[in-house]
N, C-alpha and C positions, 0 to 999 in steps of 0.2 A: 606974152605974161598970162597967165591962166588964174582968175579970181575966183576962189571956191567960196561959196556961200555956207556958213555955218550956223547952223537952225538951232536957235534960245531953246533950253531946256525947261519944260515947266514939271516943276518942283510939285507943284498943287495936284495936277494931274496924277502923277504916282502915288502922293501921299492919299488921295480920295481912291484909288484901287485898292492901297493897302486896308486902308478902315472902311470898305465897303465890304473886303474880304472877311475882315474879324468879324462885323457886325451878321455876314451871312452865316457865320461859324456857329459863333453864339446863337444865335436865332435855332439854326436848323438842331444842333446839339441838344437844346432846352424844349423844342419841340418833343423829341426822341423822348429825353429824358421825362417830361410828363406824360407821353401819350402810352409809355414801355415802361416807365422806371417809377421812382418814389416821388419823382421832383410833385410839388404843391403847386394848387393853379396862384396862390399867391406868389411864391417864390416863381413862376414860370412868367406872369404878369412881369415882372421885376426884371430880369433876363430882358423878355422881350421890348419892354421900353429902355433898356440899356441899348440891345443893338439898334431900337431905332434913334436913337441917339447917333451912334456912329453912322446908322448910315445916309442920317441926313446931312453931319457932316460932311460924309464923304460924295453925296450929290452935290454939296453946294462948291467941293474943290474941284468935283467932275467939271461944273459949270464954267469954273476958272479957267481949268485946263482947257475947254473947246473955246472958252472965249479968246483968248492965246492962242490955239492953233489959228481960228478965223483970222486974226489981227497981223501977227507975225507970223507964222507958219511953225510955233513952239513944236517941240517934241513931245507926244503925249497925248493923241487921240486917241489912238488904240486902249492906252490905259484910261482916258475916260469913258471910253464905252463900257470899258468892263467894271469900271465902278459903277455906272448906271445899273447895269443888269445885275450885280450883286445885290445893290440897295432895292432892288424893286421886291422882292419878296418880305422883306421884313418891314418897310416902308407900305406895302401894298396889305398887309395883314394888320396893322395898326392902323391904316386910314381906313379899311373897311370896318372895322371895331369901332370908331370913330366918328365914323356915320350914322352906324347902327344907335349907338348910345344918343346921337344928338335927332335921330328920328322915331327913335321906339320910346315907349313910358317907360320911368324910372321902375319899373316893378320886378322882382324876381319869383315869383310866388304865382300860379295863375290857376284856375280851375274852370271846369265847364258848370258847375253849381257853384254862383256868386251869393245864394242865399245861406246855403248850409253846406259848405266845401267839406267833403270828406276828411275826415280827420287821422293824422299818421297813426300805424299801429307802433312803430317807433320812430321817434322822434330823430330827426335827424342831427348829428353832430360831428362839427369840424373845428378845427381850430384856424380859424377866418385872418390871422396874422393882421395885416394891414388896412383889408376889406372888411370893414365894418358896415353894418346894416343893423335896421330895426329888428330885433326878432318877431316884432308883434304886425302880422297884415290886416292891414286898417279898412275900414269902408271905403276909404278913397280910393287906396289901391284896387280894391274889387272894382270899383266905378270907371276907372282908368283903362282896366282890363276891359271891361265891357264896351267905352270907347274906342279903344284901339282893334280890337278884335270881335266886331257883332256877331261874326258867324259860327263862333267858337261855341259850339253848346252840344251839351248831352245826346244820346242817341237812344234811341226808344226801339225794342225790338219786337214783333209780333211771335216770339218762341222761348219755351220754356227757358229756365232758369242753366239749365244743366247744358243746355245745346249752346246757347251763348257762352256758357263759361268756357266750354271746349274751343268756340272761336276763338276768346279771348288770348286763352292760353297758344294757340298756334301763331298769332299775331306776335304775342310778348315774344316768342322765341325768334319770328320773324324781324323783328324789330331790333333785337340785341339788349333786350331790358333783363338784366341779372335779379331776377326775383330774390327778395331778401327777408322775407316776413310774409304768412296767410294767416288770414283771418275768416271763419265758417265756410271753408271749402267743404265741409260736410252737407252743407244747407245744399250744393249744386248736384251732390250724387242722386243720378237716376236711380227712382224708383224699382228697385229689381223684381221684386215681389210681384209687379204686374205684368213682369216679361219671361217671369221662368215657372214652372209647373212648379206647385209647393211639393215637399215629399208628403204623402200620404193622401194627395189628392182624391183618387177614389176609393177610399175607405169609406166604412158607413156615414153617413151623415148625422144619423143620430148618436152614436158614437161618443162618449163624453170624453173629451182631452186629459191626459193623466196631469198637466200642466195649464193652471189657470195664468195667461200672462198679464203682470200689475202695469198700467200706463205709465210713463215717464212723465215727469214735470216738466212742460217747456216752459220759457219763459214769454211772458204777453209780446204780442208785438210790438215795435217800437220802441222796446224797452232794452237798453245796454249799459247799465251803469250810469245814465244820466250824461251820456257825450254825446253832445248835439253831430248830426249827421251821419250816424252809425245805429241800425237797430239791427236786433238780435238776427234778422234772417237776410241781413246781408252779407254777399260774398266780397271779402276786400284781400286783394294782391297790394302789396309793398317792392319795388325793384329799384336800380340804380342804371341809370344809360347814361352811356358816354358818346362824343360828338367824334363822327369816326375818323378825322386827321389829327386833331389837336387834343382832341381826348376830355372835354369839359365836361364834368360831372353834373346830372341832374339826378334828382329824388324825383321817384314817378308812384304814382297811387291809381290804382283803379278799383273802383265801385260798382259791384253789380246787385242790382235789387227789384224782386219781383213784386212787380204792382197789375192788377186786375189782368191776368194772365198774359202780362207783355212783360220784358225785363227792358230795364233804366239800367245804361252803362254811363259814369261818369267818370273825368280824370282829372288826376292835378298833378302839375308838375312842376318842380321847383329846382332851381339852380341852387349847387351845394355851396357856393360861391359869392361873394359881391353882391350888392344893392342892385345890380342889372341884370338881364338876361340877356341883353343884345336881341330879342324875339328869339331866341332860339328856343325856348319851352313854347308857344304858341305853334314854331312853328313843326316841332315833333309830336305836338298832342293834334295837329292837325292832320299829318301822315299818319299815325296812327290810328285816327278814327276813319280814315278814308280806308284803310288796311282794313278796319273791322268790317266796314261796309262791304266792301269787296268778297270779304269770307263769308259773311252773312247773308248774301245776295239774296232776296227772295221773302226774308220774314223782319225787314225793316219797317217799321210805322212810322207815324209822324214827329 
């Protein structure tokens, strides 16, 4: 007489795989729609949270399935392993975000100049939905930025404004910053009159010119409508930067200021949505300034 052992069936393991697959599909589709489509960040985070809930339930059921496999050899081991694999992506994404949220300061706007941050040319606007935040950056926020990122400071280069501006332009293109507004770029134009031969340079020096030029009025240095953090001689670039994979949006402002035959570069980075940038703003600013140092190697000052 042959006794055939019938292995029990683990429903938990197979439901775990179904839920984990749903979580994986929701997460991947939401990432693609956010990075390349019209899905906004608040809606993406809501869908990612929903995906994480499904993945967490699937993970718990997978643990039950593996326990049943160990205890009574229940069918469902492969289903449990598959569920864990599918749930790893959304749970890993949300877990990493939670760690950064707890470890980094709760700020969304950082600047290398914490005394007089460069003002926006056009104030960024977005429908923030449930991601509410205080629209005003307080002095406490600036102090938190200094404490968290003490090495994040502006750069001073021993070069002319136009030379540094060319380097900034190149780094802007390399870091995928899309320029949305410019101000004062005429201040960075090279003085071509000193580089080219003027028409009539060989004429009689004693001959009187036919037209006498009238000096144009120029605003006094340091005045630009009374806007703190901006001078009439500044060159300001404003743009938008997005993270490579997920596509989180950040507004970027670069200010160039000529001071005593040197050029000072300051950077401001602000998350478009939410009260917390998870440290991505400071990371981008440090990478941008390192790339600028490499581009302008040889003329960097103290």
